[in-house]
Each structure stands twice: as C-alpha cells, then as structure tokens.
C-alpha positions, 0 to 999 in steps of 0.5 A, a space after each residue: 198600732 193596729 193596721 188599718 183595714 179598708 172594707 167596701 160593699 157594693 151591689 145593685 140598688 135594693 140589694 140589702 147593703 144597708 142591713 149588712 153594713 150594720 152587721 159589718 160595723 157590729 163585727 168590728 165593734 166586737 173586735 174592739 176596732 175603731 170604725 169609720 163608716 162613710 159612703 160614696 158619693 159623699 163622705 166629706 162636706 164637698 162630696 155630699 154637695 156633689 152627691 146632691 147634684 149627681 142624684 138630683 132628679 132635676 138634673 136629667 140633662 147631665 152629660 154621662 162624662 160629667 156624671 163620671 167626673 163628678 163621682 171621681 171628684 167626690 172620690 178624690 176628696 174622700 180618699 184624701 180627707 177621710 179614707 187615707 188619714 183613717 187608715 194611717 191611724 189604724 182604723 177600720 174604714 167601712 165604705 158604702 160603695 167605692 170605685 167599683 160603683 163608678 166602673 159598673 154604673 158609668 163604665 158599663 151602665 153609661 157605656 163610657 168604658 175604660 175612661 172611667 177606670 182611667 179617671 178614677 186611677 187618679 181619684 183613688 191614688 192607689 188606695 183600694 179596699 182590702 176586701 169588697 163585698 158584692 151583694 149579688 141580686 137580680 137588678 129588677 128584684 132590688 129596684 122593686 124594693 125601692 118605692 118609685 117616689 123615693 128613687 133618685 136619678 140613677 135608681 129611676 133609670 130603665 131596667 136595661 141600664 141596671 142590667 148593664 150595671 150588674 153585668 159590670 159588677 160580675 165582670 169586676 168580680 171575675 177580674 178581681 178574685 182576690 179582692 171582690 167577694 160575691 155574696 148571694 143576696 137573695 138568701 136570708 139576712 143571717 145566711 148572708 151575715 155568716 158568709 161575710 163574717 167568715 171572710 172578715 175573720 180571714 181578713 183579720 187573721 192575715 194582719 
C-alpha cells in the first residue's frame, strides 16, 4: 500500500491558494495517487455547520476564545473522521488551511497567544502535514482581490488584524523550516506552480 501524504496550503486571504490547490491536485492525479481534497474550517458535516457560524457576518459579537475553540472543534472532527482514515488508506490529503491558520489568525491576529497552540494540540492528535505551502503576499494586496460584499467575518477585519496574521505566518515559517515552504505569491501562476511541483517531487522521492 502507498504511504499516505498530507499536504496543506496556507496564506492570507486572496493569496491565490485556490488556483495552486488545483495545480497540486493535478500533480498527484498525474502520479496516479488517490486524492482527498478537503478544507478548514469544514471538511465534515459537523465542521461545515461550525464553519457557517464562524464566518457569518451576523456573529460580530463572537468572543475571540469562542472563535478559537470552534475552529479547534471543527478540526478535531475533521482529523478523526476524514484526514486520519484517508492517510491510513494510503491516500493523499490536500487541505485548504489547517492548524497554522488558527495559530496565525487567533494566536497572532486575535492575540490569544500560546492558548491556541495548546487547544489545537488536542484537536490535531499528532496528525500534522508532511509539507505546508505558505502563499506569501502583502495582506492588503490579497484582501483587495476580494470584493467587499463577498468578504466573510474574518476577511472583513481591519488591515491591522491581517498584518498581525501575516506576521504570525512568517513566524511559523521561521519556526518550522522542515515543514513550511514559503512561496512568493506575487509572481505569475506558472512560476509559483514550478516551485510547488519541485517541492512535491522531493516529497515523493522521500517516501
């Protein structure tokens, strides 16, 4: 049986994650690997219901710790129900955001600090990506790519919040050089794709 591979992709809102996720899917399809694509928050029926609450613009009164714990709750269900079983079957899991998002958005953006990492250590239950691609772009550039009337509760936060989130991502990249691969997302789609494919070839060669 093939060894399961866990890939996550992170970055500020509007950083081009969706485009590169499609390229990552195609890479593994070309390699004849079984793919499970999923997202956070969400990925399960329970997780999608939690997602609807977290991102609802009408939930402006949500406490920051409530927000962090909802993300962790959705993640715990996601890991247990989807990610771990897929990896055990030798599949390749491609996840749009994972635990790094919580640390960046709630730990840094909401200034909840280490509490977020502690909560999520239980949620991930030792299940971490083999490689995480961090799409690096100025947060103001990314946010401007999303129409104001289409922004969810977090996307519509002030620029200072998104600056702190990005600072958190850069800190995570610095602390996890063996897992997090920083990608200059200001370049062309094809240039970014080449960098990602090069790293994915390395991952396959290490199996």
